[in-house]
C-alpha positions in Angstrom: 23.4 50.1 42.6 21.5 50.2 45.8 17.9 51.3 45.9 16.9 53.4 48.9 13.2 52.8 49.9 11.1 54.9 52.2 8.9 53.0 54.8 5.2 53.2 54.1 3.3 54.9 57.0 0.2 52.8 56.0 2.1 49.5 56.2 1.2 47.1 59.0 2.4 48.1 62.4 1.2 49.3 65.8 -0.3 52.4 64.2 -1.6 51.2 60.9 -3.2 53.8 59.0 -1.9 56.7 61.0 1.4 58.7 60.6 0.9 60.5 63.9 0.6 59.8 67.5 -2.0 57.2 68.7 -5.5 58.2 69.8 -5.8 59.3 73.3 -7.7 56.8 75.5 -9.9 59.7 77.0 -13.1 60.6 75.1 -13.6 64.0 73.8 -17.1 64.1 75.4 -17.2 65.3 79.1 -20.1 63.3 80.2 -20.2 64.5 83.7 -20.2 68.1 82.4 -22.9 67.3 79.8 -25.3 65.7 82.3 -24.6 68.6 84.8 -25.5 71.1 82.0 -28.6 69.0 80.9 -30.0 68.8 84.5 -29.6 72.7 84.8 -31.2 73.2 81.4 -34.1 70.9 82.4 -34.7 72.5 85.8 -34.8 75.9 84.2 -37.1 74.8 81.5 -39.6 73.4 84.1 -39.3 76.6 86.1 -39.9 78.9 83.2 -42.7 76.7 81.8 -44.5 76.8 85.1 -44.1 80.6 85.1 -45.5 80.9 81.7 -48.4 78.5 82.5 -49.1 80.6 85.6 -49.2 84.0 83.5 -51.2 82.4 80.8 -54.0 81.2 83.2 -54.0 84.5 84.8 -54.4 86.4 81.6 -57.7 84.5 80.7 -61.1 84.5 82.6 -64.5 83.5 81.7 -65.8 86.9 83.2 -63.6 89.3 81.2 -62.5 89.8 77.6 -59.8 87.4 76.7 -57.1 87.8 74.0 -57.8 86.1 70.7 -56.6 82.6 69.9 -54.0 84.0 67.4 -52.7 86.5 70.0 -52.6 83.8 72.6 -50.8 81.4 70.2 -48.2 84.0 69.2 -47.5 84.8 72.9 -47.1 81.1 73.7 -44.7 80.6 70.8 -42.7 83.6 72.0 -42.5 82.3 75.5 -41.5 78.9 74.3 -38.6 80.4 72.4 -37.5 82.3 75.5 -37.6 79.1 77.6 -35.3 77.5 75.1 -33.0 80.3 74.8 -32.5 80.8 78.5 -32.4 77.1 79.6 -30.2 76.0 76.6 -27.7 79.0 77.2 -27.4 78.1 80.8 -27.0 74.4 80.2 -24.4 74.8 77.4 -22.5 77.4 79.5 -22.3 75.1 82.6 -21.1 72.2 80.4 -18.3 74.3 79.0 -17.2 75.7 82.4 -17.4 72.3 84.1 -15.6 70.1 81.7 -11.9 69.1 82.3 -9.2 71.0 80.6 -7.9 69.3 77.5 -4.0 69.5 77.3 -2.0 69.4 74.0 -5.2 69.8 71.9 -5.4 72.4 69.0 -7.6 75.3 69.8 -9.9 74.6 66.8 -10.4 71.1 68.1 -11.2 72.5 71.6 -13.7 74.8 70.0 -15.4 71.9 68.3 -15.5 69.7 71.3 -17.0 72.5 73.5 -19.8 73.1 70.8 -20.3 69.5 70.6 -20.6 69.0 74.4 -22.9 72.0 74.6 -25.2 70.5 72.0 -25.1 67.3 73.8 -26.2 68.9 76.9 -29.2 70.4 75.1 -30.1 66.9 73.5 -30.0 65.2 76.9 -32.0 68.1 78.5 -34.6 67.8 75.7 -34.9 64.0 76.3 -35.3 64.5 80.0 -38.0 67.3 79.5 -39.9 65.1 77.1 -40.0 62.4 79.6 -41.1 64.7 82.3 -43.8 66.2 80.2 -45.1 62.9 79.0 -45.2 61.6 82.7 -47.2 64.7 83.7 -49.5 64.4 80.7 -50.1 60.8 81.7 -51.0 61.7 85.3 -53.2 64.5 84.2 -55.1 62.2 81.8 -55.4 59.6 84.6 -57.0 62.1 87.0 -59.4 63.2 84.2 -60.4 59.8 82.9 -63.9 59.9 84.2 -64.7 63.2 82.7 -63.1 62.2 79.3 -65.0 58.9 79.3 -68.2 60.8 79.9 -67.5 63.1 77.0 -66.5 60.2 74.7 -69.7 58.3 75.6 -71.8 61.3 74.7 -69.9 61.6 71.4 -70.2 58.1 70.6 -74.0 58.4 71.1 -74.2 61.4 68.9 -71.3 61.4 66.5 -70.9 64.3 64.0 -73.5 64.0 61.3 -76.0 62.1 63.5 -79.2 63.8 64.5 -79.4 64.5 68.3 -82.2 63.3 70.4 -83.4 66.8 71.0 -83.6 67.4 67.3 -85.8 64.4 66.8 -87.8 65.1 69.7 -88.6 68.6 68.3 -89.3 67.1 64.9 -92.0 64.7 66.5 -93.3 67.1 69.1 -97.1 66.5 69.0 -99.6 69.5 68.5 -101.1 68.6 72.0 -98.8 67.9 74.8 -101.0 64.9 75.8 -101.2 63.5 72.4 -99.6 60.2 71.1 -95.8 60.1 71.0 -93.7 58.9 68.1 -92.2 55.4 68.5 -88.5 54.7 68.6 -88.7 53.1 65.2 -90.2 56.4 63.8 -87.4 58.3 65.3 -84.8 55.9 64.0 -86.1 56.2 60.5 -86.2 59.9 60.7 -82.7 59.9 62.0 -81.5 57.8 59.1 -83.0 60.4 56.6 -81.7 63.4 58.4 -78.2 61.9 58.6 -78.0 62.2 54.8 -77.7 66.0 55.3 -74.1 65.3 56.7 -72.9 64.2 53.4 -75.2 66.2 51.0 -78.6 67.4 50.3 -81.7 65.3 51.3 -83.7 64.3 48.3 -87.1 65.8 47.8 -88.9 62.3 48.0 -87.1 61.7 51.4 -88.2 65.2 52.7 -91.8 64.6 51.5 -91.9 61.2 53.1 -90.5 62.4 56.4 -93.0 65.4 56.4 -95.9 62.9 55.9 -94.5 60.8 58.8 -94.3 63.9 61.1 -97.7 65.0 60.2 -99.1 61.5 60.8 -97.4 61.1 64.2 -97.9 64.6 65.5 -101.4 65.7 64.1 -100.0 69.0 62.6 -100.7 70.2 59.1 -98.7 69.1 56.2 -97.2 72.5 55.5 -96.2 72.8 59.2 -94.6 69.3 59.1 -92.7 70.2 55.9 -91.4 73.4 57.8 -90.2 71.3 60.6 -88.4 69.0 58.3 -86.7 71.9 56.5 -85.6 73.4 59.8 -84.2 70.1 61.1 -82.2 69.5 58.0 -80.7 73.0 58.2 -79.9 72.4 61.8 -78.3 69.1 61.1 -76.1 70.6 58.3 -75.2 73.6 60.6 -74.0 71.1 63.3 -72.0 69.2 60.7 -70.4 72.5 59.5 -69.5 73.6 63.1 -67.9 70.1 63.9 -65.7 70.5 60.8 -64.7 74.0 61.8 -63.7 72.9 65.3 -61.8 70.0 63.8 -60.0 72.3 61.4 -59.2 74.8 64.1 -57.7 71.9 66.2 -55.7 70.8 63.2 -54.3 74.3 62.8 -53.5 74.7 66.4 -51.6 71.3 66.4 -49.7 72.3 63.3 -48.7 75.7 64.7 -47.6 74.2 68.0 -45.5 71.6 66.0 -43.8 74.3 64.0 -43.2 76.7 66.9 -41.7 73.7 68.9 -39.4 73.1 66.0 -38.3 76.6 65.7 -37.7 77.0 69.4 -35.7 73.7 69.7 -33.6 74.7 66.7 -32.8 78.0 68.5 -32.1 76.2 71.7 -29.6 73.8 70.0 -27.7 76.7 68.4 -27.6 78.7 71.7 -26.4 75.5 73.7 -23.5 74.9 71.2 -22.4 78.7 71.3 -22.7 78.8 75.1 -20.7 75.6 75.5 -17.9 77.1 73.4 -18.2 80.4 75.4 -18.0 78.5 78.7 -15.1 76.3 77.6 -13.2 79.4 76.5 -13.6 81.0 79.8 -12.6 77.8 81.5 -9.4 77.7 79.7 -8.5 81.3 79.9 -9.9 82.1 83.4 
């Protein structure tokens, strides 16, 4: 009795592993349309960011009441979302309209390809924009190198927690303007003691010794010298507290900016994909 066998579609052959027609040699990604949409999205992003910067600089002034930091941050975040929304929508739509028509492709596959191409246009535009912003930031930093170096040099000479020269001069100010001046060694020793206020309270023996040193070098009474030492320690601790507050505010601002950037880019990616699908649909039905 003869046995009838059925050919195995997975057997060796020219289309091994596939029971349908071979894959088309043309990629599903329309790179010319993707790059065209990415350039459009990048151009509109730069234009809208410039507009937002101009409006932001026009809204603040050293001579008038300015919005609070929280209000300014929220407005900047809203504008950043608007920039991503508009530029991503235009880039994705242009990508969908400019791609070539796919023949003999299922409508669901066409929808997926259009959304993927729109998402790709957003990704390429984001990379372009990051490169442009990084280049502009480098140019800005290069033009302000001298000013930044001056500030950095001043900070290096008086880091947070180190007594300033003015504070030490005030501490050793003589009773008579023409009197003897404290030596550099005296100020260095006093600065070492005062610097302890950056990490905790200054011990009573250190305060008493510093008061004796101030009284001996300035000619003032011991009680007045002790009052100077107490005031200097309080000013040093206040300066350290202020430096910590500034650093914490900078940390919060950087964290908020990163979160707002993530949210805006997430919205931009979604809008670009939807716009790509819409543009492709109009391309095929128009």
